[in-house]
C-alpha positions in Angstrom: 0.0 0.2 -0.1 1.0 3.7 -0.2 0.9 4.3 3.4 3.0 1.3 4.0 5.8 2.0 1.8 6.1 5.4 3.3 6.5 3.9 6.2 8.9 1.4 5.4 11.1 4.0 4.0 10.8 6.2 7.1 12.4 3.6 9.2 15.0 2.8 6.6 13.7 -0.5 5.3 13.8 -1.5 1.6 10.7 -3.0 0.2 8.9 -4.8 -2.7 6.0 -3.1 -4.2 3.8 -3.4 -7.5 2.5 -0.2 -9.2 3.7 3.3 -9.7 4.1 6.1 -6.9 4.6 9.7 -8.1 6.8 10.2 -4.6 9.2 7.5 -5.9 11.7 7.8 -8.7 12.1 4.8 -10.8 15.7 4.0 -10.4 16.4 3.8 -6.5 18.1 1.1 -4.6 15.5 0.1 -1.8 12.3 -0.3 -3.8 12.1 -3.6 -5.7 9.2 -3.5 -8.4 7.4 -6.6 -9.2 4.4 -7.1 -11.7 1.1 -6.1 -10.2 -0.6 -9.6 -11.2 -1.0 -13.0 -10.1 1.8 -14.0 -11.8 4.8 -14.7 -9.2 7.8 -15.0 -11.5 8.9 -11.4 -11.1 8.9 -12.1 -7.0 10.7 -15.6 -7.6 13.1 -14.0 -9.4 13.7 -10.8 -7.0 13.6 -13.3 -3.8 16.5 -15.9 -5.4 18.6 -12.6 -6.0 18.3 -10.9 -2.7 21.5 -12.2 -1.7 23.4 -10.6 -4.5 21.8 -7.2 -3.6 23.7 -4.8 -2.0 21.3 -2.6 0.1 21.8 1.2 1.1 22.4 1.7 4.5 18.9 2.4 6.6 20.0 6.1 7.2 20.2 6.9 3.5 17.1 5.6 3.0 15.4 7.5 5.8 17.1 10.3 4.5 15.2 9.9 1.2 11.9 10.0 3.1 13.3 13.2 4.8 13.9 15.0 1.7 11.0 13.7 -0.6 7.9 12.5 1.7 8.1 15.1 4.7 4.8 17.1 5.1 6.8 20.0 4.8 8.1 18.8 1.1 4.6 17.8 0.1 2.7 20.9 1.3 5.3 23.1 -0.3 4.6 21.0 -3.5 1.1 21.8 -3.0 1.3 25.3 -2.7 3.7 25.8 -5.8 1.6 23.9 -8.2 
């Protein structure tokens, strides 16, 4: 869910998602996309390769939340648009 993904980022936790979210750029190293369908091939492939992934430090993920998802940042985007 959209709310859960923000909670994960705020705590510095990488996560798996399906679908688009305007608050996250596509190329980052803490969000892992799988297809939004009943087909589990993407998920299986991702999990098989998890040992090879170099995850960022939790503080780096958290900094993304602070810099991009804070209420101040979101309100600023609304006011400026």
